[in-house]
N, C-alpha and C positions, 0 to 999 in steps of 0.2 A: 145645465145637465139635470135631468130628472133624478129623483131619489132612487127610483127603481133601476135606472141605468147605472148610477153610481154603485148601488148595491151589487149588481151583477158583475161589474168590473172588479170590485173587491173580491168577490167569490171566485171569479176566474183567475185572478192573480194568486189567490190562496190555493186553488186547485193545482195550478202549475207548480207552485213551490212544493206542495205535498208529493206530486209525482217525482220531481227532481230529488226530493229528500229520500223517497223510497228507492230511487235508482242508485243512490250512493252506496247501498249495500252491494249491489251487483258490481259497481265500479271497483270496490275494494277487494272483492274476492280474488281476482287474478294477482293483485299486488301482494296480498298476504299469503295466499296459498303457494306462490312461487318463491317467497322469500323467508317463510317460516317452516319449521318442521310440521308434520301433520298433527303432532301432539300440541305444539304451541298454537297452531291454528285452531285446534279444538278448544284450547284454553281461552283464546280471544273470543270465541263464540259464547262460551259459558260466562265470560266476563260481561258481555253485552246483555245476555239474558238476565243476569243478576241485577244489572243496573235497571232494567225494565221492571223487574219484580219489586225492588225497593222503591222505585219511582211510583209504582201503583199504591204502595203502602205509606211511604214516608210523607207524601204531601197531604195526606188525610182528605183527599178530594178537594182541597181548598182552591186549586186553580179554577174549578167550576164556580166557587163563590166569588172569585174576582170578576169573572165574566157576568155572573148573574146580578150582583149587587152594586158594583162600582159604577156602571154606566148611567144609572139613574141619579147619581149624586152630583150636584152642581157646585156646592160650596167647597172651596179649597181645603178648609180645615177638616171637613167631613171626609173628603177624599183621602187626606193624610191619615186620619184616624182609621178608616177602613183598610187602606193599603198596608200601613205599618202594623196594624193589629194582626193581619193575616201573615205578613212576612216574619214578624218576630215570634209569633206563636208557633208557626210551622217550622221556622228556623231552629227554635229551641228543641222541638221534638225530633227533627232530623239530626241535630247535633248529638243528641243522646243515642239515637239509633246508630249513627256513624261510629260513636265511641264504642258501642257494644260489638260492632263488626270488627273494629280494631282489636278489642280484647280477645275476640274469638278467632283471630286470624290464623292461628296454628290449626285449630279444628277445621275451619272452612277450607283452608289450603289443602289439608290432608284428605278431605272428603271429595273436593271438587276440582282442585287445580294442581294436582300432582305435587303437592307439598310446597308450592311457590308462595311462601308467606309474604314476600314483598308485594306480590300482586294483590293480595287481599288488603294489605295496609294502604296501598294506593287506592284500592276500591273504596275504602271507607271515606276517603276525601272526594272521590268522584261521585259517590252516592249523595253526599251533602251538596256539592255544587250542581250536580245534574238535577236534583229534586228542587232546590231553591231557584235555579234558573227556569224551571218549568213554571213556577208560580210567577216569577218576575216578568217573563216574556208575555204573559197573559194580561199584564197591565196595558200594554199597547193594543192588544186585541179588544179589551174592554172599552177603550175610548176611541175605537174605530181608526186607529193609526195602523191600518192594515199593511201599508207599504213598509213601515218600520218593523212591524210584527213579522211579515214575510221575510224581510231581510235578515232578521235575527234567526228565524227558523233555518234559513238557508246557510247562514254563517256557522251556526252551531254544528251543522253536519259537515259542511265542506271545509271549514277551517281545520276541524279534527281530521278529516280525510287526508288533507294535504300534509299535515304534521305527522300523522301516523304513517302515511306512505313514505315520507322522507326517512323516518326513523328506521323502518324495516329495510329500505333500499340501501342505507348506509350501515347495515348489519348491526343494529342496536337490539335486535331480537324482540321477544314479546315484552320484556320489561321496558325497553325503550318505546315500544308502541303504546303501552299503557300510560307512560309518563307524558308522551306527546298528546294523548287524548285528554289527560288532566290539564295540560297547559292550555289547550283549546277552550276548555270549560272555564278556566280562570279568566282568560281574555274576554270572553263573552260576558261573564259575571261583572267584570269591572266596567265595561262599556255601557251595559244596560243600566247599572246603578248610577253612573255619572249622568246619563240622560234623564233618568227619573228624578234624581236629586236636583238637577238644574230646573226641572219643571215644577216640582212640588216642595222642594226643600227637604230638610230632615225634621222628623217629628217624633216625640215620645208619646206613644198611644196609651189610652186608658182601657183598651180592650172592652169597650162598652157593648159591642155587638158580636163579639167573637162566638158566644154561645149560639146566636142565631145563624152565623156562618157555618158552624160545625153541625148544627141540626140539619142544615141543607146538604152539606158536603159528605158527611160521614156515611150516610146510607149508600153512597156511590162506590165506596171502597170495596165492599164484597164483590160487586159486579166487575170492577177492574181486576181484582185478584182472580176471579173465575175466568175472565178473558185471558189473563196471563197464563193460567194453567193450560187452557186449550191451545194457546198460540205458542208457548215457549217451554212448558215444563218437560216436554219430551226430550229436549236437549239435556236438561238436568239428569233425567233418569237414564238416558243413554250413557252419560258420563259416569254415573254411579254404578250402573249394571254391566256396561261393556267396556268402559274406559274412555279417556279424553280423546284419543285419536279417532274414535268412531264418531264423535261430535264433529270433528273436522271433515269426515266423509259425508255426514248427513246434512250439515248446514248449507253448503253450496246448492245441493239438490233442492232443499227447502226454499231457498231464495229464488231459484229459477222457477220452481212450481208456483211460487207466490206472485209471480209477475201478472197472473190473471187478475189479481186484485187491483192492479193499476188501472184496468179498464173501468172498474167500478168507482174509483175515487172521486171523479167529478160529480157523480149522481147525487150524493147527499147534499152537497152545497148548492147545486142548481135546482134539483127537483123539489126538495122540501119547501123552500120559500114560495115556489110557484103553486104547488098543490095546497099549501096552507092558505094562501090568499083566496083561492077558489073555494076551499072547504069552509073557511070562515064566513064567506059571503053566501053560503048555502048552495053553491053551484056544484052539485055532486057529479053531474054528467061530465063537466070539464075536469074535475078532480080525477075521476076514474079514467078518463081518456088519456090524460097526461101520464098517469101512472102506468097504464097498460102499454102505451107507446114506448115509454122509457124502459120498461122491462123487456119489451121486444127488441129495442135497440141494443140493450146490454147483451141479450142472447145472440143477436145477430153478430156482434163483435167477439164475444167471449167463447162461444162454442168452437169456431175454427181455431181460436187461439189455443184452447186446450189440446185439440188434435195436433196442431202444428208444433207446439212445445214438446208434446209427447214423442212425436216421430223424430224430432231433432234433438232429443235429450242428450245422447252421447256426444255429438259434435259441439253442442252448446257448452256442456260441462268441460270438455277438453279445451275449448276456447277460453272459458272464464276461469278455469283452475288448472288442472294438469291431468295426465292420463291415469295416474294412480287414483285420484279422487273419482274420476269419471268411471273407471272400471269397477269401483266399489259402490257406486250410488246412482248411476244413470237410470237404472230400472225403477227408482223411487219417484222420478219426476212425473210420470203420468198419474200416479196415485195422488201426489201432492198437488198437482195442477187441478185435478178434479176436486180435491178438498178446497182449494182456493176458490174455485168456481162456486161451490156451495156456500162458502163463507161470504162471498159477494152477494149471492141471492139473499142470504140472511140479512146482510147489511141494508140492502135496498128495501126489503119487506119490513124491516124494523122501523122504517120511516112512517109506516102506517100508524104504529103505536106512539111515535113522537107527535104525529098529527092529532091523534085523539087524546093525547096526554096520559097515556097508560104505560109509562116506561118501566114500571115494576115488573111487567111481564117479560121484558127483555132480560132483566137481571135474573129472573127465575129460569129462563131458558139457558142462559150462560152457566148457571149453577149445575143444571142437569148435564150439559155438554162437558163441563169441567170434570164432573164425577165419572162420566163414561171415559173421558180421556185418561185421567190419572189411574183408574183401576185397570183399564185396558193395557196401558203401558207397563204397569207393575207386573201384571201376570203374563203378558205376551212377549215383551222384549227379551227376557231370558231364553225364550223358546224360539222366536222367529227373528230376533235381532232387529236391524234397522227397518225391515219390512213391517214389523209390528208397529213401530212408531208412526210410519206413514199411513198404515191402514187405520190406526186408532185416530189419527188426526182427521182423516177422511170421514170416519164414522161419526166423530163428534160434530163436525160441520154439517154432515148430511142430516143428522138428527135435529140440530138447531134450525137448519133451513126448512126441514119438513114441518116441524112444530110451528114455527113462526108463519109459514105459508098457510097452514091450516087455520090458525087463530086470526090471521089478518083478514080472512074472508068474512069474519063476523062484523067487521067495521067498514071494509071496502071490497066490493065485489069486482075483483080484477079478473078479466077474461084471459085464460091461458090458451093461446092458439096452438092446438096440437098439430094442425097441418103445417104451420110455419116451423114448429119444432122438428117435425120429421124431415122437412125439406132442408133445414139447416144441418141436421145430423147426416143426411144423405150427402149433401154437398161437401161437408167437412170430411167425411169418410173418403170420398173420391179424391179430394185435394190431398189428404194425408197419404193415400195410396200412391199417387203420382210422385209426391215428394220422396217417399220411401224407395220407390223403384229407380228414381233418377239420382238420388244422393250418392250412391257408389260411383257413378260416372263423373259427377261434378267434383267430389272431394269434400274436405272438411275445413277449407280456408275461410277467412272472414268474408271475402267477396262471394264465395260459393254460398255461404249461409245467407248473406243479404239477398242474393239472387233468388234462392229458394223461398225465402220469406215473401219477397215481392211477387214472385210467380205464383206461389200458393194463394196469396191474397187475391190476385187477378182471377185465378181459376175458380176460387170460391165465389167471388162476386158474379162471374159469368153464369155459373150454375144456379145461383140464387135468382138471377134475372130470368134465366131460361125457364126455371120452374115456377116463376111468378110468386115467389115467397112473400114479397112485399106488395101491398096494393098501393094505388095512387095516393090515397090519403096519408098513408104511413111514410111514403117517400117525401110527400109535401111537408109532413111534420118534421122529419129529420132535417130537411133544407131550411125550415123556419126557425130552428133552434137558435142559430146565430142572429137571424133577423130580429127575433123577439128580445134578444139581449140589447139591441140598439134602440128599442122603443122606450 
């Protein structure tokens, strides 16, 4: 097996796990929304957002240091020194942070979680385990144990999903759900540590390179926080300004709108290594061609998805949550789906800056988007409610995508085919119109939705072929993607 084939298989496996992980949020929505009150469901979403925030800060960016520095180390004692230096230093910082969360549990509970102090106390433990597990799991990624790494990513999500689902189904409520989530993190923590200790043993580090690791990782923390502000802070502000129950209305719509990003997820792992190889060998024509075709492939798939999700917003929300949530937030899905589309555009074009090793630009763009997001939410949510949060999210991602598209052309001249874009928009509009007109006849059942999705896809594909939106070279490129992975 060639090194390239092995690499592509690892990336394919990782891409699949990432998609399955993202889908877990959708799977959990109907279970939680139908077994918890709308206020408790809102608290669950704020709990998850808080974990992501502290995860961005608490790890000090050190998971990136694990991936960057450990793979090049061959001696066992140096691996021990590097790994345990990072784990113990980060673990100490996270422990202090968790302790302060525990001390401030009354204040945090009153501000965000309807006075549920127990929830915040458990949160302090979950923050510690979640952050430390994020660092530990990257040990397996650093040493190319991608199957083990992917397994733990999958288990982290789906073990918690099973435990949380069981807790709410047997009427343990929000407190039971949070305890179940904690148990899942404890189990993963124990198993991963046992595997690593069996491989490299236990070691008392001297922290000889910790400053070097921090110099590398700390500059990434502001970028992670900026991303969190754009991606999640709206739920905090909705909770603070409107109430926890409104977070329960908003979050399912956000999750459905964000399904567009699933289409984008395989692109960074597959496209970046391919264009990097051509770029490093001075083959700019091939680099540009691969990138151009990949962007067109994403547009080919994502544009009809935005239209389809938008026109099926209400039945999708009823299916995945309940009529109360659907009635209060279905109108947000088209806005959020379009926002997810622009986020995906941003992510794909950010690969250009990874290619030319100018990633500071990405951090700067995220900072601007975060500023727009938080100011927009603060001023508009009290006036426009949930609509303001959705529009601000869309605006932030649109600005980020526009700026990165503009600057990326300085380094890679990617042709944007406006004829293709217009044909895709036309075909998607016709598809959406047909779905909209036939949906009252078919109904809102699961089979009806599946039929409409399949029929819509066929209609779109036929229209794209009739209008000759793709030329022969592009069709050949799409067919060759799998073939290239086998070479």
